[in-house]
DRENDREN-271205 format. One line per 8 residues: number of its first residue (from 1); their letters; for each residue x negated, z negated, y negated of N, C-alpha, C. Coordinates in pm, 1 decimal, always signed. Atoms other than C-alpha are relative to their C-alpha. Last residue first. Layout:
% residues N
NUM) A) X Z Y X Z Y X Z Y ~ ...
//
This chain:
% residues 120
120) XXXXXXXX) +47.0 -134.5 +39.2 -1734.2 +3273.8 +2348.4 +79.9 +106.0 +65.2 ~ -0.7 -94.3 -112.8 -1583.8 +2929.6 +2350.3 -37.3 +137.2 -50.2 ~ -87.1 -114.4 +22.5 -1693.4 +2694.9 +2077.6 -5.9 +91.9 +121.2 ~ +65.4 -128.8 -24.4 -1835.8 +2365.5 +2193.8 +99.1 +112.0 -23.0 ~ -70.5 -75.7 -103.4 -1668.8 +2069.1 +2033.7 -67.9 +134.7 +13.3 ~ -2.9 -142.9 +25.3 -1894.6 +1833.2 +1844.5 +67.6 +69.6 +117.1 ~ +86.2 -79.6 -87.5 -1808.4 +1473.1 +1890.9 +19.1 +147.4 -30.9 ~ -69.9 -59.7 -111.6 -1650.4 +1304.7 +1590.4 -98.6 +84.5 +83.3
112) XXXXXXXX) -44.7 -134.7 +29.6 -1891.0 +1102.6 +1380.1 +72.9 +55.2 +121.5 ~ +92.1 -76.5 +83.4 -1904.7 +739.1 +1452.8 +57.5 +134.9 -32.1 ~ -67.0 -123.7 +39.0 -1677.5 +478.0 +1593.3 -92.3 +72.3 -96.3 ~ +33.3 -108.3 -92.2 -1907.9 +229.8 +1758.8 +69.6 +130.1 -32.6 ~ +143.4 -5.2 -29.0 -1744.9 -62.9 +1584.7 -25.1 +109.0 +102.9 ~ +45.0 +71.2 -119.1 -1388.3 +22.3 +1489.8 -150.2 +15.4 +17.5 ~ +78.0 -91.6 -81.1 -1314.5 +131.9 +1133.2 -54.8 -81.1 +116.6 ~ +140.3 +32.8 -24.5 -1044.3 -91.3 +1000.1 -66.8 +108.1 +81.3
104) XXXXXXXX) +39.6 +47.5 -132.8 -720.9 +66.6 +885.1 -149.7 -24.0 +11.1 ~ +141.1 -36.6 -8.1 -650.4 +87.6 +510.5 -53.7 -48.8 +134.0 ~ +14.0 -142.0 +29.4 -272.5 +91.6 +482.0 -142.8 +51.1 +5.1 ~ -55.3 -74.4 -113.4 -239.4 -246.5 +655.4 -15.7 +150.7 -18.1 ~ +87.1 +23.4 -115.6 -473.8 -400.2 +397.1 +49.0 +79.1 +121.3 ~ +122.9 -76.7 +22.9 -279.8 -239.2 +111.7 -92.6 -15.0 +119.8 ~ -33.9 -142.4 -10.1 +51.0 -370.2 +248.6 -125.0 +85.4 -14.9 ~ -23.0 -32.1 -142.2 -86.0 -718.5 +309.7 +23.4 +149.4 +19.2
96) XXXXXXXX) +130.5 +10.2 -67.0 -227.2 -737.0 -46.7 +12.3 +35.0 +147.9 ~ +74.1 -121.4 +35.9 +105.9 -611.4 -183.6 -137.1 -0.5 +67.0 ~ -57.5 -109.2 -78.0 +286.1 -889.2 +3.7 -75.5 +129.7 -27.0 ~ +47.3 +18.7 -137.9 +51.8 -1150.3 -144.0 +51.8 +111.3 +91.2 ~ +143.4 -30.4 -2.4 +118.2 -1013.2 -492.9 -58.4 -13.0 +138.8 ~ +10.9 -145.7 +9.5 +495.0 -1012.3 -431.7 -146.6 +42.6 +5.0 ~ -29.1 -52.7 -133.5 +473.6 -1374.8 -317.0 -10.5 +151.8 +2.3 ~ +110.4 +40.9 -86.9 +302.6 -1466.2 -644.9 +20.2 +54.0 +141.6
88) XXXXXXXX) +116.8 -85.2 +21.2 +545.4 -1257.1 -849.0 -118.8 -39.8 +87.1 ~ +99.8 +72.4 +78.3 +853.9 -1419.7 -707.8 -128.0 +80.4 -6.4 ~ +79.8 +81.7 -92.6 +1072.6 -1287.9 -426.7 -104.4 -84.0 -73.3 ~ -86.5 +74.0 -92.4 +1350.2 -1161.6 -656.2 -79.4 -88.6 +95.3 ~ -46.8 +120.3 +69.2 +1102.3 -1064.7 -928.6 +84.0 -86.3 +92.5 ~ +116.6 +87.1 +16.3 +929.6 -822.1 -691.1 +40.8 -131.1 -67.4 ~ +27.8 +57.8 -131.7 +1267.7 -677.4 -593.1 -119.3 -94.9 -6.3 ~ -105.2 +98.3 -28.8 +1358.7 -629.7 -958.8 -23.0 -67.7 +134.7
80) XXXXXXXX) +24.2 +117.0 +83.5 +1025.6 -461.2 -1030.6 +103.1 -109.5 +25.0 ~ +115.4 +69.3 -56.9 +1077.1 -225.8 -738.0 -32.1 -126.4 -78.1 ~ -45.7 +66.2 -122.7 +1424.0 -127.4 -855.3 -112.4 -85.5 +58.5 ~ -82.3 +113.3 +44.0 +1278.5 -54.3 -1200.9 +52.7 -77.6 +120.7 ~ +91.6 +102.9 +49.3 +1003.5 +162.5 -1050.6 +79.4 -124.2 -41.1 ~ +57.8 -24.3 +132.5 +1268.6 +355.6 -860.6 -98.5 -112.2 -34.9 ~ +32.0 +120.8 +77.3 +1354.3 +363.7 -490.8 -68.5 +35.5 -132.3 ~ -71.0 -1.2 +128.6 +1508.3 +691.5 -368.5 -37.6 -116.4 -91.0
72) XXXXXXXX) +54.8 -100.3 +92.7 +1253.3 +744.3 -90.2 +63.7 -0.6 -138.2 ~ -106.2 -19.6 +98.7 +1352.5 +417.5 +80.1 -47.7 +96.6 -107.9 ~ -128.9 +20.0 -66.9 +1151.6 +379.0 +402.2 +119.4 +22.5 -93.0 ~ +11.3 -41.1 -140.3 +816.0 +518.2 +287.9 +135.6 -10.3 +69.9 ~ -56.0 -136.0 -7.9 +927.7 +477.1 -73.9 -13.3 +58.4 +140.2 ~ -141.0 +8.9 -38.8 +861.5 +104.8 -23.7 +63.0 +138.0 +12.8 ~ -6.2 +48.6 -137.9 +485.0 +163.6 -26.3 +143.8 -9.5 +49.7 ~ +50.2 -105.9 -88.0 +502.9 +378.5 -340.5 +11.2 -42.0 +146.5
64) XXXXXXXX) -96.4 -111.0 -6.2 +726.0 +125.4 -514.8 -45.2 +109.4 +96.2 ~ -120.9 +48.1 -66.9 +507.3 -176.8 -431.6 +99.0 +115.2 +19.2 ~ +36.2 +12.0 -142.0 +191.4 +9.7 -530.6 +122.4 -40.6 +81.0 ~ +18.1 -135.6 -52.3 +350.7 +115.3 -860.5 -35.1 -2.3 +148.3 ~ -133.5 -57.1 -18.6 +477.8 -237.7 -926.5 -10.0 +141.5 +57.1 ~ -66.8 +67.6 -112.0 +131.3 -379.4 -865.8 +136.6 +61.4 +27.2 ~ +62.5 -44.8 -124.3 -33.4 -119.0 -1090.8 +70.4 -62.9 +120.1 ~ -37.3 -141.3 -19.2 +213.3 -179.9 -1372.1 -57.9 +52.1 +130.3
56) XXXXXXXX) -133.3 -10.8 -58.4 +173.9 -555.7 -1324.1 +44.6 +144.4 +20.3 ~ -52.6 -121.1 +63.0 -203.4 -547.0 -1383.0 +136.3 +26.1 +64.5 ~ -110.9 -70.3 -64.1 -324.9 -899.1 -1305.1 +44.9 +119.5 -82.6 ~ -58.5 -73.1 +112.5 -664.6 -1006.8 -1438.0 +109.6 +91.4 +55.0 ~ -138.2 +46.9 +15.7 -744.8 -1259.5 -1163.2 +66.6 +61.8 -123.2 ~ -15.4 +54.7 +134.9 -1113.0 -1170.4 -1213.2 +137.0 -61.4 -26.3 ~ +119.6 +70.4 +48.2 -1231.2 -1103.6 -857.8 +23.1 -71.7 -133.0 ~ +25.7 +116.0 -86.2 -891.1 -1017.3 -711.1 -115.6 -82.6 -55.2
48) XXXXXXXX) -109.4 +94.5 +21.4 -802.2 -791.6 -1005.0 -22.8 -126.7 +82.2 ~ +23.6 +63.4 +129.9 -1144.2 -625.1 -986.4 +107.1 -104.5 -28.9 ~ +110.7 +93.9 -21.2 -1095.1 -556.5 -614.0 -32.0 -75.2 -129.7 ~ -53.4 +114.2 -73.9 -756.4 -403.3 -693.8 -107.6 -105.1 +25.0 ~ -80.4 +77.5 +94.3 -914.3 -181.6 -959.6 +58.8 -123.6 +68.1 ~ +93.7 +72.0 +87.3 -1178.2 -71.4 -708.7 +75.2 -85.4 -101.9 ~ +56.9 +109.0 -80.9 -902.2 +15.0 -459.5 -98.1 -81.3 -84.5 ~ -106.5 +100.4 -14.8 -720.8 +218.5 -725.0 -51.8 -120.2 +78.1
40) XXXXXXXX) -9.8 +70.8 +128.0 -1043.8 +399.4 -813.9 +107.8 -109.0 +5.8 ~ +119.9 +82.0 +16.4 -1101.7 +490.1 -448.9 +3.7 -81.3 -128.0 ~ -17.3 +118.2 -84.5 -741.7 +609.2 -413.6 -119.9 -93.3 -13.8 ~ +23.5 -23.4 -141.9 -799.7 +842.8 -705.3 +24.5 -128.9 +77.6 ~ +131.5 +41.8 -49.2 -640.1 +771.3 -1040.1 -12.4 +36.8 +147.0 ~ +98.6 -91.8 +56.6 -351.3 +905.6 -1250.0 -142.0 -34.8 +40.0 ~ +98.7 +73.6 +79.0 -142.3 +597.2 -1169.1 -105.3 +89.6 -64.9 ~ -64.6 +96.3 +88.0 +172.5 +776.7 -1049.7 -100.4 -67.4 -93.7
32) XXXXXXXX) -72.4 -73.4 +105.0 -7.7 +1078.6 -905.9 +57.5 -96.3 -103.1 ~ +101.8 -65.9 +83.3 -253.4 +857.2 -716.1 +65.5 +75.2 -115.4 ~ +57.8 +104.4 +84.5 +39.3 +644.7 -594.0 -108.8 +56.2 -91.7 ~ -102.5 +30.1 +99.8 +219.6 +952.2 -462.3 -52.0 -104.0 -99.6 ~ -1.9 -114.3 +92.5 -98.9 +1058.1 -284.8 +100.9 -23.0 -112.2 ~ +121.9 +7.8 +82.1 -134.8 +708.0 -135.8 -3.9 +114.4 -100.6 ~ -19.7 +105.9 +98.2 +232.3 +721.8 -23.9 -123.5 -18.5 -88.7 ~ -95.0 -43.9 +102.6 +187.8 +1058.3 +144.7 +17.7 -103.4 -109.6
24) XXXXXXXX) +55.1 -108.5 +82.0 -130.0 +953.2 +326.7 +95.5 +41.9 -112.2 ~ +60.1 -107.6 -77.7 +14.6 +626.4 +451.9 -49.6 +106.9 -96.3 ~ +83.8 -85.6 +83.3 +79.0 +314.7 +248.2 -73.0 +96.0 +92.9 ~ +116.3 -64.6 -60.6 +370.3 +156.5 +428.6 -75.2 +78.4 -106.9 ~ +97.7 -52.3 +94.5 +653.0 -82.4 +346.4 -113.8 +66.5 +76.8 ~ +122.5 -50.2 -61.9 +965.3 -166.4 +544.5 -86.7 +67.7 -104.5 ~ +51.6 -124.1 +56.9 +1243.8 -383.4 +399.7 -131.5 +36.7 +68.1 ~ +136.4 -23.5 -45.8 +1442.7 -645.3 +586.1 -43.1 +137.6 -48.6
16) XXXXXXXX) +21.6 -132.2 -60.8 +1747.2 -734.3 +379.9 -145.7 +11.2 +41.7 ~ -72.3 -14.2 -125.9 +1868.6 -1088.7 +304.0 -15.1 +134.7 +68.6 ~ -144.6 +9.4 +22.7 +1760.4 -1079.2 -61.4 +80.6 +29.7 +126.5 ~ -28.0 +26.3 +140.9 +1410.0 -971.2 +36.1 +151.1 +5.3 -18.7 ~ -139.8 +22.1 +34.7 +1284.7 -982.6 +393.7 +11.7 -36.2 -147.6 ~ -18.9 +124.4 +76.6 +944.1 -828.8 +453.0 +147.2 -11.2 -35.3 ~ -139.9 +27.9 +30.3 +816.6 -559.9 +688.6 +8.8 -134.3 -72.5 ~ -20.7 +142.3 +27.3 +465.1 -417.2 +685.5 +148.2 -17.1 -30.7
8) XXXXXXXX) -127.8 +38.4 +58.0 +396.9 -77.8 +843.9 +5.8 -152.2 -13.8 ~ +20.6 +41.0 +138.2 +39.0 +37.0 +896.3 +127.0 -42.0 -70.4 ~ -55.0 -99.3 +91.3 +132.8 +233.8 +1208.0 -19.8 -35.7 -145.6 ~ +22.1 -132.3 -56.3 -82.7 +48.1 +1456.2 +47.3 +106.9 -97.3 ~ +129.7 -55.7 +38.4 -100.2 -258.7 +1236.2 -25.7 +139.0 +54.9 ~ +26.8 -84.0 -114.9 +271.9 -331.0 +1267.0 -129.1 +73.3 -32.3 ~ +79.8 -120.7 +19.4 +299.6 -619.1 +1023.2 -14.4 +73.3 +131.8 ~ +50.5 -52.5 -126.0 +556.9 -894.8 +992.2 -72.4 +131.4 -27.1
//
């Protein structure tokens, strides 16, 4: 299940409903973990989709960062175990949902913010 307003994706693993989100804090954590900008991470994900050249370290890092939203104590090893529990294919699909929910669509007609007049 996905809550697109907040970018939260929930998924049941081993009988527990877990909440995932890639908000500003989680993206920054992911940048630190992978040593890349968010733009570079997105490009890497696009390359993985286009070439099917899976990078498990990147997937596990995304999974962990997104899960840290609701479980700050989660480790990389914990994340890998959870991914294995649901199967790597399902984990990949879940990661795709999480990333998509973390990158909200720009609405048509949404442009630059209106200029606010300064008071004198």
